C-alpha positions as CSV (number, residue, x, y, z in Angstrom):
1,X,-1.4,-19.0,-11.8
2,X,1.3,-17.1,-9.9
3,X,0.3,-16.1,-6.4
4,X,2.3,-13.2,-5.2
5,X,2.3,-10.9,-2.1
6,X,2.8,-7.1,-2.6
7,X,3.4,-4.6,0.1
8,X,3.0,-0.8,0.3
9,X,4.4,1.3,3.1
10,X,2.6,4.4,4.6
11,X,3.8,6.9,7.2
12,X,1.8,9.3,9.5
13,X,2.2,11.2,12.8
14,X,-0.3,10.6,15.6
15,X,-0.6,11.2,19.2
16,X,-2.4,9.1,21.8
17,X,-2.7,8.3,25.5
18,X,-3.4,5.0,27.1
19,X,-6.0,5.5,29.8
20,X,-5.2,3.7,33.1
21,X,-1.8,2.6,31.9
22,X,0.8,2.1,34.6
23,X,3.7,3.9,32.7
24,X,4.6,7.0,30.8
25,X,2.2,6.2,27.9
26,X,-0.7,7.3,30.1
27,X,0.3,10.8,29.1
28,X,-0.4,12.3,25.7
29,X,2.5,11.5,23.4
30,X,3.1,11.1,19.7
31,X,4.7,8.6,17.4
32,X,5.9,8.6,13.8
33,X,3.9,5.6,12.7
34,X,4.9,3.3,9.8
35,X,2.2,1.1,8.3
36,X,2.9,-1.8,5.9
37,X,0.0,-3.3,4.1
38,X,0.6,-6.7,2.3
39,X,-2.0,-8.2,0.0
40,X,-1.9,-11.5,-1.8
41,X,-3.4,-12.6,-5.1
42,X,-2.9,-14.0,-8.5
43,X,-0.7,-12.1,-11.0
44,X,-2.9,-11.0,-13.9
45,X,-2.0,-12.9,-17.1
46,X,-3.8,-10.9,-19.7
47,X,-1.6,-9.3,-22.4
48,X,-4.6,-7.1,-23.4
49,X,-4.9,-5.5,-20.0
50,X,-2.9,-2.5,-18.9
51,X,-2.7,-4.2,-15.5
52,X,-1.0,-7.3,-17.0
53,X,1.6,-8.7,-14.6
54,X,0.1,-7.1,-11.5
55,X,-1.7,-8.5,-8.4
56,X,-3.1,-5.1,-7.7
57,X,-2.0,-1.7,-8.8
58,X,-0.2,0.0,-6.0
59,X,-2.1,3.2,-6.7
60,X,-5.4,1.3,-5.8
61,X,-3.9,0.2,-2.5
62,X,-3.0,3.8,-1.9
63,X,-6.5,4.9,-2.7
64,X,-7.8,2.5,-0.1
65,X,-5.4,3.1,2.8
66,X,-4.6,6.8,2.4
67,X,-8.1,8.3,3.0
68,X,-9.3,5.6,5.4
69,X,-6.2,5.6,7.7
70,X,-3.4,8.0,6.8
71,X,-5.3,11.1,6.0
72,X,-7.7,10.5,8.8
73,X,-5.2,9.9,11.6
74,X,-2.2,11.9,10.5
75,X,-1.5,14.7,13.0
76,X,-4.4,13.6,15.1
77,X,-5.0,12.8,18.8
78,X,-6.5,9.4,19.5
79,X,-8.0,8.6,22.9
80,X,-10.1,5.8,24.4
81,X,-13.8,6.9,24.3
82,X,-14.4,5.0,27.6
83,X,-11.9,7.2,29.5
84,X,-12.5,10.5,31.3
85,X,-10.7,12.2,28.4
86,X,-14.0,12.0,26.5
87,X,-15.3,14.8,28.9
88,X,-12.4,17.1,28.0
89,X,-13.1,20.0,25.6
90,X,-10.9,19.4,22.5
91,X,-13.1,21.6,20.3
92,X,-10.2,23.9,19.4
93,X,-8.5,21.0,17.6
94,X,-9.7,19.6,14.2
95,X,-8.6,16.0,14.5
96,X,-9.4,14.3,17.9
97,X,-10.8,10.8,17.7
98,X,-12.4,8.9,20.6
99,X,-12.1,5.2,19.7
100,X,-14.2,2.5,21.4
101,X,-11.0,0.8,22.6
102,X,-7.6,1.5,24.1
103,X,-5.5,3.0,21.3
104,X,-2.6,0.5,21.5
105,X,-0.7,-0.6,18.4
106,X,-2.4,-4.0,18.8
107,X,-5.9,-2.6,18.7
108,X,-5.1,0.0,16.0
109,X,-3.6,-2.6,13.6
110,X,-6.6,-4.9,14.1
111,X,-8.9,-2.0,13.3
112,X,-6.9,-0.9,10.3
113,X,-6.9,-4.4,8.9
114,X,-10.6,-4.7,9.3
115,X,-11.1,-1.4,7.4
116,X,-8.7,-2.3,4.6
117,X,-10.3,-5.8,4.1
118,X,-13.7,-4.3,3.5
119,X,-12.3,-2.1,0.6
120,X,-10.2,-4.6,-1.3
121,X,-11.4,-6.1,-4.6
122,X,-12.7,-9.7,-4.5
123,X,-9.6,-11.2,-6.2
124,X,-7.2,-9.8,-3.7
125,X,-6.9,-10.8,0.0
126,X,-5.3,-8.9,2.9
127,X,-2.4,-11.0,4.0
128,X,-0.6,-8.9,6.7
129,X,-0.7,-5.4,8.2
130,X,2.2,-4.2,10.4
131,X,2.0,-1.0,12.4
132,X,5.2,0.4,13.9
133,X,5.1,3.1,16.5
134,X,8.9,3.2,17.1
135,X,11.9,2.2,15.2
136,X,12.1,-1.1,17.1
137,X,8.5,-1.9,18.1
138,X,5.5,-3.0,16.0
139,X,2.2,-4.9,16.1
140,X,1.4,-7.3,13.3
141,X,-2.0,-8.6,12.0
142,X,-1.9,-11.7,9.9
143,X,-4.8,-13.2,8.0
144,X,-3.8,-16.7,8.9
145,X,-4.2,-15.8,12.6
146,X,-7.7,-14.4,12.1
147,X,-9.6,-17.0,10.1
C-alpha cells in the first residue's frame, strides 16, 4: 500500500478581537486567513473504481471544510463568549460568533482540526492543519502532537 498525504488550501476573511490582550489585537480587526488541511491515507488501488489512485477526492475534502469552516466564518466577527463583548448588541450583523475560548489562531486551528476529524471517512486520517492569519504568521495542528 502507498500511504500519501494530500493537502487542500482554503481562504476566508474574518474579524476578531482578543479580550484582555495587552496589544493592538484587543481591538476588532480582520485577517485574510489561509487554511491548509492535510490528510493521510492509502492510495486506492482498484482499477474498477473511479477513485482509483486517490487517497481522498479533493472535492470531498472541500465538502467537509467549506460549510463547516469557510462558509461559516467568512466575513464574520468572532469574539470570546466570556468577554464583555457578549453583552454588546450585534443584532444588525448576520455573522457574529461568540466562541467559548479566546479566538487566537492557536485555539481556532485546534477547533477546526477537531471539527474536520469528526467528518472524515474512516480510511483517512487528519494529519495537519495550518491556519495563517498573516503572510508570515501561522498556527499548526499536527495529529502526532495530539495523540
